[in-house]
C-alpha positions as CSV (number, residue, x, y, z in Angstrom):
1,M,-0.1,-0.2,-0.1
2,N,1.2,3.7,-1.1
3,R,0.2,6.2,1.7
4,T,1.1,8.6,-1.3
5,D,-1.8,7.4,-3.2
6,I,-4.6,8.2,-0.4
7,T,-6.3,11.8,-0.2
8,C,-7.1,13.2,2.9
9,L,-8.6,16.1,4.8
10,H,-5.9,16.0,7.4
11,R,-2.9,13.9,8.0
12,I,-1.4,13.3,10.9
13,S,2.7,13.2,10.8
14,Q,3.7,13.8,14.3
15,I,2.7,13.2,17.9
16,P,1.3,14.6,20.2
17,I,-1.4,15.6,17.9
18,D,-3.2,19.3,18.9
19,P,-6.8,18.6,20.4
20,N,-7.9,21.7,20.1
21,E,-7.1,21.5,16.2
22,S,-10.5,22.0,13.9
23,I,-10.2,18.8,12.4
24,F,-11.0,16.9,15.6
25,G,-13.7,19.1,17.0
26,E,-16.6,17.2,15.0
27,Y,-15.1,13.9,15.5
28,P,-16.4,11.8,18.6
29,A,-19.7,13.1,17.6
30,F,-19.1,11.8,14.5
31,K,-18.0,8.0,15.6
32,L,-21.0,8.0,17.8
33,G,-23.1,8.6,14.6
34,V,-24.5,12.3,15.4
35,A,-26.0,13.4,11.9
36,K,-24.8,16.8,11.7
37,S,-21.6,15.6,12.6
38,V,-22.1,13.5,9.9
39,R,-22.9,16.1,7.3
40,H,-20.2,18.2,8.8
41,Y,-17.3,16.0,7.2
42,A,-18.9,14.8,3.8
43,E,-19.2,18.4,3.0
44,L,-15.9,18.9,3.8
45,L,-15.1,15.7,1.8
46,L,-16.8,16.7,-1.1
47,P,-14.3,19.2,-3.0
48,L,-11.9,16.2,-2.5
49,A,-14.7,13.5,-3.8
50,K,-15.3,15.8,-6.7
51,R,-11.5,16.2,-7.8
52,I,-11.0,12.4,-7.8
53,I,-14.5,11.4,-9.8
54,A,-15.1,14.6,-11.9
55,G,-11.6,15.1,-12.5
56,D,-11.4,11.6,-13.7
57,S,-11.7,11.2,-17.6
58,E,-10.7,7.6,-17.8
59,Y,-13.5,6.2,-15.8
60,T,-17.2,6.7,-15.4
61,E,-19.9,4.8,-13.4
62,W,-18.6,5.5,-10.3
63,I,-19.1,3.1,-7.0
64,L,-18.9,4.8,-3.7
65,T,-18.4,2.3,-0.6
66,A,-16.8,1.9,2.8
67,P,-16.0,-0.5,5.4
68,A,-18.2,-3.8,5.7
69,I,-21.0,-3.6,7.8
70,T,-21.0,-6.3,10.3
71,D,-24.6,-7.5,12.3
72,Q,-26.5,-4.6,10.7
73,T,-24.8,-1.8,12.7
74,P,-23.6,0.8,10.3
75,A,-20.1,2.3,11.2
76,A,-19.4,5.8,10.9
77,A,-17.7,5.6,8.4
78,N,-20.7,4.0,6.3
79,L,-22.6,7.2,7.5
80,L,-20.7,9.0,6.0
81,C,-20.3,7.3,2.7
82,W,-24.0,7.6,2.4
83,E,-24.2,11.0,3.3
84,L,-20.9,11.9,0.6
85,F,-22.8,10.0,-1.7
86,E,-26.2,12.4,-1.7
87,L,-24.2,15.5,-1.7
88,C,-21.9,14.1,-4.9
89,K,-25.5,13.2,-6.6
90,H,-26.8,16.8,-6.3
91,D,-23.3,17.9,-7.0
92,R,-23.6,19.6,-10.8
93,D,-19.9,19.2,-12.0
94,I,-20.2,15.7,-10.7
95,S,-23.5,14.7,-11.6
96,S,-23.5,16.3,-15.5
97,S,-20.6,13.9,-16.4
98,Q,-21.2,10.5,-13.9
99,E,-23.1,7.8,-12.9
100,L,-22.9,7.3,-9.2
101,S,-24.0,4.4,-7.2
102,V,-23.7,3.7,-3.7
103,M,-23.1,-0.1,-2.5
104,D,-22.4,-1.6,0.5
105,I,-20.3,-4.4,1.6
106,H,-21.4,-7.0,4.1
107,H,-20.3,-9.7,6.2
108,D,-21.8,-13.2,6.3
109,R,-24.0,-13.4,9.3
110,E,-23.8,-16.7,9.1
111,S,-20.0,-17.1,9.2
112,T,-19.4,-14.6,11.9
113,A,-22.0,-16.3,14.1
114,S,-20.2,-18.9,13.9
115,M,-16.7,-17.4,14.6
116,D,-15.1,-17.6,17.9
117,W,-15.2,-14.0,19.8
118,K,-11.4,-13.0,19.7
119,D,-8.9,-13.3,23.0
120,P,-11.2,-12.5,25.7
121,T,-8.6,-10.2,27.4
122,K,-8.7,-7.8,24.4
123,S,-10.6,-4.9,24.1
124,L,-14.1,-5.0,21.5
125,D,-13.1,-1.6,20.7
126,Y,-11.0,-1.9,17.5
127,S,-9.6,2.0,18.2
128,K,-7.4,0.7,21.5
129,L,-5.8,-2.3,19.2
130,D,-2.2,-2.4,18.9
131,F,-1.3,-3.0,15.4
132,E,-0.2,-6.6,15.3
133,D,-4.2,-7.5,17.0
134,R,-5.7,-5.4,14.2
135,V,-4.4,-7.3,11.1
136,K,-5.2,-10.3,13.3
137,E,-8.9,-9.1,13.6
138,R,-9.0,-7.8,9.9
139,E,-7.7,-11.6,8.7
140,R,-10.7,-13.2,10.5
141,H,-13.4,-10.9,9.5
142,S,-11.9,-10.9,6.2
143,R,-12.9,-14.4,5.9
144,C,-16.3,-13.5,6.3
145,L,-16.8,-10.9,3.2
146,V,-20.1,-11.5,1.2
147,P,-18.0,-11.5,-2.7
148,N,-19.9,-8.7,-5.0
149,A,-20.1,-9.4,-8.6
150,D,-21.1,-5.6,-9.1
151,F,-17.7,-4.3,-8.6
152,H,-16.5,-5.9,-11.1
153,G,-15.0,-3.8,-14.3
154,R,-16.2,-0.5,-11.8
155,P,-13.9,2.2,-10.5
156,I,-14.6,2.3,-6.7
157,L,-14.0,5.6,-4.4
158,F,-14.0,3.8,-0.7
159,V,-14.8,6.4,1.8
160,N,-13.8,6.0,5.2
161,D,-12.9,8.1,8.3
162,I,-9.7,7.2,9.7
163,C,-6.2,5.0,8.3
164,V,-4.6,4.5,11.2
165,T,-2.2,1.4,10.4
166,G,-3.3,0.9,7.1
167,A,-4.5,-3.0,8.2
168,Q,-8.1,-2.4,6.9
169,Q,-7.3,-0.9,3.6
170,Q,-5.3,-3.6,2.7
171,T,-7.9,-6.1,3.7
172,M,-10.6,-4.2,1.3
173,Q,-7.8,-3.9,-1.5
174,Q,-7.3,-7.7,-1.7
175,Y,-11.4,-8.0,-1.3
176,L,-11.8,-5.5,-4.4
177,E,-8.4,-7.0,-6.3
178,H,-10.4,-10.3,-6.1
179,A,-13.5,-8.7,-7.5
180,E,-11.8,-7.5,-10.2
181,A,-12.8,-3.4,-9.9
182,A,-11.4,-1.0,-12.4
183,C,-9.3,1.1,-9.7
184,V,-9.9,1.9,-6.1
185,R,-9.6,5.6,-5.0
186,W,-9.1,6.1,-1.4
187,L,-10.6,8.6,0.6
188,Y,-10.0,9.7,4.3
189,V,-11.1,12.1,6.9
190,I,-7.8,11.9,8.6
191,A,-4.4,9.2,7.6
192,V,-1.8,8.8,9.9
193,D,1.7,8.4,8.6
194,Q,2.4,4.9,8.5
195,E,5.2,5.0,10.7
196,I,3.2,7.1,13.8
197,G,0.3,4.7,13.3
198,R,1.6,1.5,13.4
199,S,4.3,2.0,16.8
200,N,1.0,4.7,18.1
201,P,-2.1,3.0,16.9
202,K,-4.4,3.9,19.5
203,I,-4.2,7.7,18.5
204,E,-7.3,6.6,17.1
205,W,-9.0,6.1,20.9
206,E,-7.4,9.3,21.9
207,I,-9.6,11.4,19.0
208,N,-12.3,9.6,19.4
209,F,-12.4,9.6,23.0
210,A,-15.9,11.5,24.7
211,T,-16.8,12.1,28.0
212,F,-19.6,10.6,29.7
213,E,-21.2,13.5,30.5
214,H,-20.9,14.2,26.1
215,L,-22.0,10.7,25.3
216,L,-25.8,10.9,27.2
217,R,-25.8,14.7,25.8
218,M,-25.3,13.2,22.2
219,V,-26.8,10.1,22.6
220,S,-30.0,11.7,23.8
221,C,-30.3,14.9,22.7
222,E,-29.0,15.1,18.7
223,Q,-30.3,13.5,15.8
224,I,-28.3,10.2,15.8
225,Q,-28.0,6.8,14.2
226,F,-26.7,4.4,16.6
227,T,-23.1,3.2,15.3
228,G,-20.9,0.2,16.1
229,K,-18.8,2.8,18.6
230,C,-21.8,4.1,20.0
231,L,-23.1,0.9,20.9
232,Q,-19.7,-0.1,22.1
233,A,-19.4,2.9,24.7
234,L,-22.7,2.3,25.6
235,M,-22.2,-1.0,26.5
236,H,-19.1,-0.7,28.6
237,L,-21.0,2.0,31.1
238,S,-21.4,1.3,34.2
239,L,-24.7,-0.1,35.2
240,A,-25.4,3.5,36.9
241,E,-24.2,5.3,33.9
242,L,-26.2,3.3,31.5
243,D,-29.4,3.4,33.9
244,Q,-29.2,7.3,33.0
245,V,-28.7,7.0,29.3
246,L,-31.8,4.6,29.1
247,R,-33.7,7.4,31.5
248,A,-33.1,9.8,28.7
249,L,-34.2,8.0,25.8
250,N,-37.1,7.1,24.0
251,E,-39.0,4.0,23.4
252,G,-37.5,3.8,19.8
253,R,-34.5,4.3,20.8
254,R,-34.1,1.6,23.4
255,S,-35.2,-0.8,21.5
256,R,-33.1,0.1,18.9
257,L,-30.3,0.1,21.4
258,L,-31.3,-3.4,22.8
259,E,-31.7,-4.8,18.8
260,L,-28.2,-4.0,17.7
261,A,-26.4,-5.3,21.2
262,V,-28.1,-8.5,20.8
263,L,-27.4,-8.7,16.7
264,N,-23.9,-8.2,18.0
265,G,-23.5,-10.8,20.3
266,F,-23.1,-9.1,23.6
267,Q,-25.9,-11.3,25.3
268,R,-23.2,-14.1,25.0
269,L,-20.4,-12.4,26.8
270,D,-20.8,-12.6,30.8
271,A,-19.6,-8.8,31.4
272,F,-22.1,-7.5,30.0
273,R,-25.2,-9.8,31.0
274,K,-26.4,-6.8,33.2
275,N,-26.3,-4.3,31.0
276,I,-28.0,-6.4,28.8
277,E,-30.5,-7.5,31.0
278,L,-31.1,-3.7,32.0
279,V,-31.7,-2.6,28.9
280,T,-34.3,-4.9,28.5
281,S,-35.8,-4.1,31.7
282,Y,-36.2,-0.6,30.0
283,C,-37.4,-2.1,26.6
284,Q,-40.3,-3.8,28.3
285,E,-42.0,-0.9,30.1
286,P,-45.4,0.1,28.6
287,S,-44.6,3.5,28.7
288,A,-41.3,5.6,28.1
289,C,-42.2,7.5,30.6
290,S,-42.3,5.2,33.2
291,R,-39.0,5.8,34.1
292,G,-39.4,9.4,34.3
293,C,-37.9,10.0,30.9
294,S,-36.8,12.9,30.2
295,C,-37.8,13.2,26.2
């Protein structure tokens, strides 16, 4: 993989990073799936996407895609891809010369369900894994990617939020090469220099981090679509913190949270049994306001 082929809004070339840089301002909310933050980064990426798509006369009929969706739970990158696709469709410079489509990549649900959970001593949060564990995790999931013949012969714009170690890009490059895509262009919000990313892979967690107070406000008051990152953050809360969140959520959001938690197998892990029981108890309440919901 050649990092010079990556197009990005921001490149991290030295550490420590400055958390006050404007590029990071909306990032924690974006990773949780807050709609306005997703749109913020999509609007910033639009000129770069236009340069790639409209500026390439060799290819037409581009496909926008993003990392594979597991257990019906989108990542922030999937939300970003969908939003960017909508912006591109309505951009005159692109729509006048290109036929665009958006295509999701999926994991085989039966295959992922049959896989053993990774080392229980390791974090379930990918952003906290070191380089070696990231490679193992990507290899594990790559075996479950559903082939899609529609990528054959088509130019691909692969949209993602961050490239830290390159493990995910390498996996997706192999997947799209196997599908015989005409070409693949990589578009990121943030790209980390390879030497920094592989020696400091947890830099991604530093950028993602949101305090409990911010998490509570965003999931209860903002227009949000629960991402895998948001789900992990909520399931890792203490029972007291999770109870605060559930009191603030409306009935629909509680039901969606439980649905995604079960789809992702949290009920199979002893460490999350009490959290699942708490969410289930709220979902069984006949009225969203019966526990003092503020929504």
